[in-house]
C-alpha positions as CSV (number, residue, x, y, z in Angstrom):
1,X,-15.7,8.8,-37.2
2,X,-13.8,7.6,-40.2
3,X,-13.6,9.8,-43.3
4,X,-11.3,10.6,-46.2
5,X,-9.3,13.7,-45.9
6,X,-9.5,16.4,-48.5
7,X,-6.1,17.0,-50.1
8,X,-6.5,20.8,-50.0
9,X,-6.9,20.6,-46.2
10,X,-3.5,18.9,-45.8
11,X,-1.9,21.3,-48.2
12,X,-3.3,24.2,-46.2
13,X,-1.9,22.8,-43.0
14,X,1.5,22.3,-44.6
15,X,1.6,25.8,-45.9
16,X,0.5,27.2,-42.6
17,X,3.1,25.2,-40.7
18,X,5.8,26.6,-43.1
19,X,4.8,30.2,-42.5
20,X,5.0,29.9,-38.7
21,X,2.5,31.0,-36.0
22,X,-0.4,33.2,-36.9
23,X,-2.5,35.2,-34.6
24,X,-5.7,33.2,-33.8
25,X,-7.7,36.4,-33.7
26,X,-6.7,37.4,-37.2
27,X,-7.9,36.3,-40.6
28,X,-5.3,33.6,-40.9
29,X,-6.7,31.9,-37.9
30,X,-9.3,30.1,-40.1
31,X,-6.4,28.2,-41.8
32,X,-5.6,24.7,-40.8
33,X,-2.4,24.4,-38.7
34,X,-0.2,21.6,-37.4
35,X,1.2,20.9,-34.0
36,X,4.8,21.8,-33.5
37,X,7.1,19.4,-35.4
38,X,9.3,19.0,-32.3
39,X,6.6,16.7,-31.0
40,X,8.5,13.9,-32.6
41,X,11.7,14.8,-30.7
42,X,9.8,15.1,-27.5
43,X,8.2,11.6,-27.9
44,X,11.7,10.2,-28.6
45,X,13.1,11.7,-25.4
46,X,10.2,10.6,-23.3
47,X,10.5,7.1,-24.6
48,X,14.2,7.1,-24.0
49,X,13.6,8.0,-20.4
50,X,11.1,5.1,-20.0
51,X,13.6,2.8,-21.6
52,X,16.4,3.9,-19.4
53,X,14.3,3.4,-16.3
54,X,13.4,-0.2,-17.3
55,X,16.9,-1.0,-18.6
56,X,18.5,-1.6,-15.1
57,X,16.1,-4.2,-13.7
58,X,15.7,-5.8,-17.1
59,X,19.5,-6.1,-17.5
60,X,19.9,-7.6,-14.0
61,X,17.1,-10.1,-14.7
62,X,18.6,-11.3,-18.0
63,X,22.2,-11.3,-16.8
64,X,21.5,-14.4,-14.6
65,X,20.6,-16.4,-17.6
66,X,22.6,-14.9,-20.5
67,X,25.5,-13.1,-18.8
68,X,26.1,-9.4,-18.6
69,X,27.4,-8.9,-22.2
70,X,24.5,-10.5,-24.1
71,X,22.0,-9.0,-21.6
72,X,23.3,-5.5,-22.3
73,X,23.2,-6.1,-26.0
74,X,19.5,-7.3,-25.9
75,X,18.5,-4.4,-23.7
76,X,20.1,-1.8,-25.9
77,X,18.5,-3.4,-29.0
78,X,15.1,-3.4,-27.3
79,X,15.6,0.2,-26.1
80,X,16.5,1.4,-29.7
81,X,13.4,-0.4,-31.1
82,X,11.2,1.1,-28.4
83,X,12.5,4.6,-29.0
84,X,12.1,4.2,-32.8
85,X,8.5,3.0,-32.3
86,X,7.6,5.8,-30.0
87,X,9.1,8.5,-32.3
88,X,7.5,6.9,-35.4
89,X,4.1,6.7,-33.8
90,X,4.2,10.3,-32.8
91,X,5.4,11.3,-36.2
92,X,2.3,9.8,-37.7
93,X,0.2,11.6,-35.0
94,X,1.9,14.9,-35.9
95,X,1.3,14.4,-39.6
96,X,-2.3,13.5,-39.1
97,X,-3.2,16.1,-36.6
98,X,-4.3,19.6,-37.4
99,X,-6.4,22.3,-35.9
100,X,-7.9,25.7,-36.7
101,X,-9.4,28.5,-34.8
102,X,-12.2,30.2,-36.7
103,X,-14.5,33.0,-35.9
104,X,-17.1,30.7,-34.4
105,X,-15.5,27.3,-33.8
106,X,-12.3,25.6,-32.8
107,X,-11.7,22.3,-34.8
108,X,-9.3,19.4,-34.3
109,X,-8.8,16.6,-36.8
110,X,-6.6,13.6,-35.9
111,X,-6.1,9.9,-36.6
112,X,-4.9,7.6,-39.4
113,X,-7.2,4.6,-39.7
114,X,-9.8,6.0,-37.4
115,X,-10.1,9.8,-38.1
116,X,-11.6,11.9,-35.4
117,X,-13.1,15.3,-36.2
118,X,-14.1,17.4,-33.2
119,X,-15.4,20.9,-33.0
120,X,-16.1,23.3,-30.1
121,X,-18.2,26.5,-30.4
122,X,-16.1,29.4,-29.2
123,X,-18.9,30.9,-27.3
124,X,-19.1,27.8,-25.1
125,X,-15.4,27.6,-24.3
126,X,-14.9,28.1,-20.5
127,X,-11.3,27.3,-19.9
128,X,-7.9,27.3,-21.7
129,X,-5.3,25.8,-19.5
130,X,-1.6,25.8,-20.5
131,X,0.9,23.3,-19.0
132,X,4.5,22.4,-19.8
133,X,6.6,19.7,-18.2
134,X,10.3,19.9,-17.9
135,X,11.2,18.6,-21.4
136,X,8.6,20.8,-23.0
137,X,9.9,23.9,-21.2
138,X,13.4,23.1,-22.4
139,X,12.1,22.9,-26.0
140,X,9.9,25.9,-25.7
141,X,6.6,24.0,-26.0
142,X,3.4,23.8,-24.1
143,X,0.2,21.7,-24.0
144,X,-3.0,23.7,-24.4
145,X,-6.3,22.2,-23.1
146,X,-9.5,23.9,-24.3
147,X,-12.6,22.9,-22.4
148,X,-16.3,23.8,-22.4
149,X,-17.0,22.7,-18.8
150,X,-19.7,20.2,-20.0
151,X,-20.1,16.9,-18.1
152,X,-19.6,14.8,-21.2
153,X,-16.2,13.3,-20.6
154,X,-13.2,13.9,-22.9
155,X,-15.5,15.0,-25.7
156,X,-16.0,18.4,-23.9
157,X,-12.3,19.4,-24.4
158,X,-9.7,19.7,-27.1
159,X,-6.0,19.2,-26.3
160,X,-3.2,20.6,-28.5
161,X,0.0,18.8,-27.5
162,X,2.4,20.4,-28.2
163,X,2.5,23.9,-29.6
164,X,5.0,26.7,-29.3
165,X,4.8,28.7,-26.0
166,X,3.9,31.9,-27.8
167,X,1.2,30.1,-29.8
168,X,-0.3,28.7,-26.6
169,X,-0.4,32.2,-25.0
170,X,-2.0,33.7,-28.1
171,X,-4.6,30.9,-28.2
172,X,-5.4,31.4,-24.5
173,X,-5.9,35.2,-24.8
174,X,-7.9,35.0,-28.0
175,X,-10.3,32.2,-26.9
176,X,-11.0,33.7,-23.4
177,X,-11.2,37.4,-24.0
178,X,-14.0,37.3,-26.7
179,X,-14.6,41.0,-26.3
180,X,-15.5,40.7,-22.6
181,X,-15.7,43.9,-20.5
182,X,-14.3,44.0,-17.0
183,X,-16.5,43.0,-14.1
184,X,-17.9,45.8,-12.0
185,X,-16.0,46.7,-8.8
186,X,-13.3,48.9,-7.4
187,X,-10.5,46.4,-7.5
188,X,-7.9,47.1,-10.1
189,X,-6.4,44.6,-12.6
190,X,-3.0,43.1,-12.2
191,X,-1.2,41.0,-9.5
192,X,-3.4,40.1,-6.5
193,X,-0.9,37.9,-4.6
194,X,2.4,36.1,-5.1
195,X,4.1,33.2,-3.4
196,X,5.5,33.8,0.1
197,X,8.2,31.0,0.6
198,X,7.2,30.9,4.3
199,X,4.0,29.2,3.4
200,X,5.9,26.0,2.9
201,X,5.6,25.4,6.7
202,X,2.0,24.3,6.2
203,X,3.0,21.4,3.8
204,X,4.1,18.9,6.5
205,X,0.8,19.2,8.5
206,X,-1.4,18.4,5.5
207,X,-3.0,15.0,5.0
208,X,-0.6,14.4,2.1
209,X,2.4,13.8,4.5
210,X,1.3,10.5,6.1
211,X,0.0,9.2,2.7
212,X,3.5,9.9,1.2
213,X,5.1,8.2,4.1
214,X,3.1,5.0,3.6
215,X,3.8,5.3,-0.2
216,X,7.6,5.5,0.5
217,X,7.5,2.3,2.6
218,X,5.6,0.5,-0.1
219,X,8.0,1.8,-2.8
220,X,11.0,0.3,-0.8
221,X,9.3,-3.1,-0.6
222,X,8.3,-3.0,-4.3
223,X,11.7,-2.0,-5.6
224,X,13.4,-4.6,-3.5
225,X,10.9,-7.2,-4.8
226,X,11.9,-6.2,-8.4
227,X,15.5,-7.1,-7.6
228,X,14.5,-10.3,-5.7
229,X,15.8,-8.8,-2.4
230,X,12.6,-8.1,-0.5
231,X,13.4,-10.9,2.0
232,X,16.9,-9.6,2.5
233,X,15.6,-6.1,3.2
234,X,13.2,-7.4,5.8
235,X,15.8,-9.6,7.4
236,X,18.3,-6.7,7.4
237,X,15.8,-4.5,9.3
238,X,15.1,-7.4,11.7
239,X,18.9,-7.9,12.4
240,X,19.4,-4.2,13.2
241,X,16.6,-4.1,15.7
242,X,16.7,-7.6,17.1
243,X,17.4,-6.4,20.6
244,X,14.7,-3.7,20.4
245,X,11.3,-4.2,21.9
246,X,8.3,-4.5,19.6
247,X,6.8,-1.2,20.8
248,X,10.1,0.7,20.2
249,X,10.4,-0.9,16.8
250,X,6.9,0.3,15.9
251,X,7.7,3.8,17.1
252,X,10.9,3.9,15.1
253,X,9.3,2.7,11.9
254,X,6.4,5.2,12.4
255,X,9.0,8.0,12.9
256,X,10.8,7.0,9.7
257,X,7.5,7.0,7.8
258,X,6.6,10.4,9.2
259,X,10.0,11.8,8.2
260,X,9.7,10.4,4.7
261,X,6.2,11.8,4.5
262,X,7.4,15.3,5.6
263,X,10.2,15.3,3.1
264,X,7.8,14.2,0.3
265,X,5.2,16.8,1.2
266,X,7.8,19.5,1.1
267,X,9.1,18.4,-2.3
268,X,5.5,18.1,-3.6
269,X,4.6,21.6,-2.4
270,X,7.7,23.1,-4.0
271,X,6.9,21.4,-7.3
272,X,3.3,22.4,-7.3
273,X,3.4,26.0,-6.0
274,X,6.8,27.4,-6.8
275,X,6.6,30.7,-8.9
276,X,2.9,30.9,-7.9
277,X,1.0,34.2,-8.6
278,X,-2.6,35.1,-8.9
279,X,-3.5,38.0,-11.2
280,X,-6.6,39.6,-12.7
281,X,-6.3,40.2,-16.5
282,X,-8.1,42.7,-18.7
283,X,-11.6,41.5,-19.6
284,X,-12.3,39.9,-16.2
285,X,-10.2,36.8,-16.1
286,X,-8.4,35.4,-13.1
287,X,-5.1,33.6,-13.9
288,X,-3.2,31.3,-11.6
289,X,0.4,30.5,-12.6
290,X,2.6,28.0,-10.7
291,X,5.0,25.1,-10.9
292,X,8.7,24.4,-10.6
293,X,9.4,21.5,-13.1
294,X,5.9,21.4,-14.6
295,X,4.6,24.9,-15.2
296,X,0.8,25.4,-15.1
297,X,-1.4,28.2,-16.1
298,X,-5.1,28.1,-15.2
299,X,-7.6,30.8,-16.3
300,X,-11.0,31.4,-14.7
301,X,-13.5,33.8,-16.1
302,X,-15.0,36.0,-13.4
303,X,-18.4,35.9,-15.1
304,X,-18.7,32.2,-14.1
305,X,-17.4,32.8,-10.5
306,X,-20.1,32.2,-8.0
307,X,-18.2,32.4,-4.8
308,X,-15.2,31.1,-2.8
309,X,-14.6,28.2,-0.4
310,X,-12.2,28.7,2.5
311,X,-10.8,25.2,3.2
312,X,-9.1,24.5,6.5
313,X,-7.8,20.9,7.0
314,X,-7.2,20.2,10.7
315,X,-3.4,20.5,10.8
316,X,-3.4,23.6,8.6
317,X,-6.2,25.2,10.8
318,X,-4.2,24.5,14.0
319,X,-1.5,26.7,12.6
320,X,-4.0,29.5,11.7
321,X,-4.0,29.0,7.9
322,X,-6.5,28.2,5.1
323,X,-6.5,27.8,1.4
324,X,-9.0,29.5,-1.0
325,X,-10.9,27.5,-3.7
326,X,-13.1,29.1,-6.4
327,X,-16.7,28.1,-6.8
328,X,-17.3,28.3,-10.5
329,X,-19.7,27.1,-13.1
330,X,-18.6,25.2,-16.2
331,X,-16.3,22.7,-14.5
332,X,-16.4,19.3,-16.2
333,X,-16.0,16.1,-14.2
334,X,-12.9,15.0,-16.2
335,X,-11.2,18.2,-15.2
336,X,-11.8,17.4,-11.5
337,X,-10.3,13.9,-11.9
338,X,-7.2,15.0,-13.9
339,X,-6.5,18.3,-12.1
340,X,-7.6,17.9,-8.5
341,X,-6.3,21.4,-7.6
342,X,-7.8,23.1,-10.7
343,X,-9.9,25.5,-8.8
344,X,-7.4,26.4,-6.0
345,X,-6.8,30.2,-6.1
346,X,-4.5,30.3,-3.1
347,X,-2.5,27.5,-1.4
348,X,-2.5,27.2,2.4
349,X,-1.6,30.6,3.7
350,X,-2.2,32.6,7.0
351,X,-5.9,33.1,7.5
352,X,-5.8,37.0,7.2
353,X,-4.1,36.5,3.8
354,X,-6.8,34.0,2.7
355,X,-9.6,36.4,3.7
356,X,-7.9,39.3,1.8
357,X,-7.4,37.2,-1.3
358,X,-11.1,36.0,-1.1
359,X,-12.3,39.6,-0.9
360,X,-10.1,40.7,-3.8
361,X,-11.3,37.8,-6.0
362,X,-14.9,38.6,-5.2
363,X,-14.3,42.4,-5.6
364,X,-15.6,43.0,-2.1
365,X,-14.2,45.3,0.6
366,X,-14.3,42.5,3.2
367,X,-14.6,38.8,2.6
368,X,-18.0,37.2,3.3
369,X,-16.1,34.2,4.7
370,X,-15.2,36.3,7.7
371,X,-18.8,37.2,8.5
372,X,-20.3,36.5,12.0
373,X,-22.2,33.2,11.8
374,X,-25.4,32.1,13.5
375,X,-24.6,29.5,16.2
376,X,-26.5,26.2,15.9
377,X,-28.7,24.7,18.7
378,X,-27.2,22.5,21.4
379,X,-29.0,19.5,19.9
380,X,-26.5,19.7,17.0
381,X,-23.6,19.2,19.5
382,X,-25.4,16.1,21.0
383,X,-25.8,14.5,17.6
384,X,-22.1,14.9,16.9
385,X,-21.1,13.5,20.3
386,X,-23.3,10.5,19.9
387,X,-22.0,9.9,16.4
388,X,-18.4,10.1,17.5
389,X,-19.0,7.7,20.4
390,X,-20.6,5.1,18.2
391,X,-17.8,5.5,15.6
392,X,-15.3,4.6,18.3
393,X,-17.3,2.1,20.3
394,X,-18.5,-0.1,17.4
395,X,-15.0,-1.4,16.4
396,X,-14.0,-1.5,20.1
397,X,-16.9,-3.8,21.0
398,X,-16.3,-6.1,18.0
399,X,-12.6,-6.3,18.9
400,X,-13.4,-7.0,22.6
401,X,-15.9,-9.8,21.6
402,X,-13.4,-11.4,19.3
403,X,-10.8,-11.1,22.1
404,X,-13.0,-12.9,24.6
405,X,-13.5,-15.7,22.1
406,X,-10.1,-16.0,20.5
407,X,-7.1,-14.3,22.2
408,X,-6.5,-11.8,25.0
409,X,-4.3,-9.8,22.6
410,X,-7.5,-8.4,21.0
411,X,-8.7,-7.3,24.4
412,X,-5.6,-5.1,24.9
413,X,-6.1,-3.7,21.4
414,X,-9.7,-2.9,22.2
415,X,-8.6,-1.2,25.4
416,X,-6.0,0.9,23.7
417,X,-8.4,1.9,20.9
418,X,-11.0,3.0,23.5
419,X,-8.4,4.9,25.6
420,X,-7.2,6.9,22.6
421,X,-10.3,7.0,20.4
422,X,-12.9,8.1,22.9
423,X,-11.2,11.3,24.1
424,X,-10.2,12.1,20.4
425,X,-13.7,11.5,19.3
426,X,-15.2,13.8,21.9
427,X,-12.7,16.6,21.1
428,X,-13.4,16.3,17.4
429,X,-17.1,16.2,17.9
430,X,-17.1,19.4,20.1
431,X,-14.8,21.1,17.5
432,X,-17.2,20.1,14.7
433,X,-20.0,21.7,16.6
434,X,-18.1,24.9,17.3
435,X,-17.4,25.0,13.5
436,X,-21.1,24.9,12.5
437,X,-22.6,28.2,11.4
438,X,-24.4,30.1,8.6
439,X,-25.1,33.7,7.8
440,X,-26.1,36.1,5.0
441,X,-23.4,38.6,4.1
442,X,-24.4,41.1,1.4
443,X,-25.0,39.2,-1.8
444,X,-23.7,35.9,-0.4
445,X,-24.9,33.1,1.8
446,X,-22.3,31.6,4.0
447,X,-22.2,28.1,5.5
448,X,-19.4,26.5,7.6
449,X,-19.0,22.9,8.8
450,X,-16.4,20.1,9.4
451,X,-13.7,19.3,11.8
452,X,-11.0,17.3,10.0
453,X,-11.7,19.4,7.0
454,X,-13.5,22.6,7.8
455,X,-15.1,24.4,4.9
456,X,-16.5,27.9,4.9
457,X,-18.3,28.4,1.6
458,X,-19.5,31.9,0.5
459,X,-22.0,31.4,-2.4
460,X,-23.7,34.1,-4.4
461,X,-27.4,34.2,-3.5
462,X,-28.2,34.7,-7.2
463,X,-26.4,31.5,-8.0
464,X,-28.8,29.4,-5.9
465,X,-31.3,27.5,-8.1
466,X,-33.1,25.4,-5.5
467,X,-33.4,24.2,-1.9
468,X,-33.4,20.7,-0.5
469,X,-34.7,20.3,3.0
470,X,-34.0,17.0,4.8
471,X,-35.0,16.0,8.3
472,X,-34.5,12.6,9.9
473,X,-36.6,11.1,12.7
474,X,-34.0,12.1,15.3
475,X,-33.7,15.6,13.8
476,X,-37.4,16.1,14.1
477,X,-37.3,15.1,17.8
478,X,-34.5,17.7,18.3
479,X,-36.1,20.4,16.2
480,X,-33.2,20.4,13.7
481,X,-32.9,20.1,9.9
482,X,-30.4,20.1,7.0
483,X,-31.0,22.6,4.3
484,X,-29.0,22.4,1.1
485,X,-28.6,25.2,-1.5
486,X,-28.3,23.6,-5.0
487,X,-26.3,25.5,-7.6
488,X,-24.7,24.9,-11.0
489,X,-21.3,25.9,-9.6
490,X,-18.6,24.2,-7.6
491,X,-19.7,21.0,-5.7
492,X,-23.3,21.6,-6.8
493,X,-24.7,21.7,-3.3
494,X,-23.8,23.5,-0.1
495,X,-25.5,22.4,3.1
496,X,-26.3,24.0,6.4
497,X,-26.2,21.1,8.8
498,X,-28.4,20.7,11.9
499,X,-29.8,24.2,11.9
500,X,-32.8,25.2,14.1
501,X,-35.9,24.2,12.2
502,X,-37.7,27.6,12.2
503,X,-34.5,29.6,11.9
504,X,-33.1,27.5,9.0
505,X,-36.2,27.8,6.9
506,X,-36.3,31.6,7.6
507,X,-32.6,31.8,6.5
508,X,-33.3,30.0,3.2
509,X,-36.4,32.1,2.6
510,X,-34.5,35.3,3.1
511,X,-31.4,34.2,1.2
512,X,-33.4,33.8,-2.1
513,X,-36.6,35.7,-2.1
514,X,-39.6,33.8,-3.5
515,X,-37.9,30.4,-4.0
516,X,-39.0,28.6,-0.8
517,X,-42.2,30.6,0.1
518,X,-44.6,28.4,-1.9
519,X,-43.7,25.5,0.3
520,X,-43.8,27.3,3.7
521,X,-46.8,27.5,6.0
522,X,-46.6,30.6,8.2
523,X,-48.6,30.8,11.4
524,X,-50.5,34.1,11.6
525,X,-49.5,36.4,14.4
526,X,-51.4,35.9,17.7
527,X,-52.1,32.2,17.1
């Protein structure tokens, strides 16, 4: 939206900026304010870092044509222009950006040629997250992201980047408290759990480690390609292991990838979870603070908490650990994409600790995630075994067919895949069946499923807004069905897989009284 700015608005912003921070909850909060003026310095430093990173390969590329002296001169000139452009652009952004926190709305105006005016009703604000990367922390600045939780993209959030750390904290408190009273329950306010450095042992067994190992190998090849030395790197590796068998070489490269992945996973864990603590603040707000280089502060109102999800990836579960995620309403899709761990209340920790934290978060004596679950019929196990066998045999048969037509090498590959895949598939299928279960625990319905990623979700029964019952032809023959609780919180749907047909419907009927009854046909007693 393009508009002309009123001169008194800009003057008010300048005068407010000169006076320093004001309390957003007070009368002065209706005045227009600017972002912190150190935004320009921050932009110059960030641009300088980008220029420094690009300077080395650029200098090496130009030196072959111009010589080192002229190449360095051109690179320095280009870096200076780039830094000046970055700082100048952010100066314009700083001059043209202002915000104010009124009694009913939070407003943000920004832009030069295309002026954007955005406004959020304070009563609809669901999250105020405060983050600060390393440079911001050095300068005493933070980024404040104010969100409504609506699924309307970037328009559902305002971002103030940067403001003073004290200003960010005052904004967070003023916008979230809103005169709320503490939720009912016997649990006291304050610190619920803090970081135990021993939890780092779960980082290498997560699915992140192999992904980082592959990324490290790709990075080596990419960087060597930048310098025109990719061929030399491959040749160097070949020369070192020329006398080594192909199998041994594959094992060595895999071990190197695993080692790189483990180191990367440890470093990523330290960066994400150092200084972690979970606390309950006055007014019924859960706050998670964490981060080594980039500090993060995420606040979750307890009034929009609908349960917890105990997540156990395979490697973490084998070590007896789990992480705790919050099931909340008011979470926008763009928040999920930009902050994948936005709703994690507790990183991977010993299972007893996870259950204790889940109980404390829900204000329960014992966590519903530890309730005894109803075992599913044997037909559910058969479905998982057949699915696992087909998942392994389909590519094996294709590979064997191509091997018979093209080359015997593919026959050996098919044999190896079958020898490894079939036992692994059977083990995972049986484990997936043992993990199936559902139950009612107080005010919560609990459902558990998964093998590679086991999830135990405890959802408030009052948060269920509908049921979806699905039954395939094969499920009908086995007397099984899938029943899904739909909700406005978390993933939006939580499914009980392959439950007994009669028992599953009875479970849903009892979980939420009156919701499913109009669609059930009950057989009178004695018939």
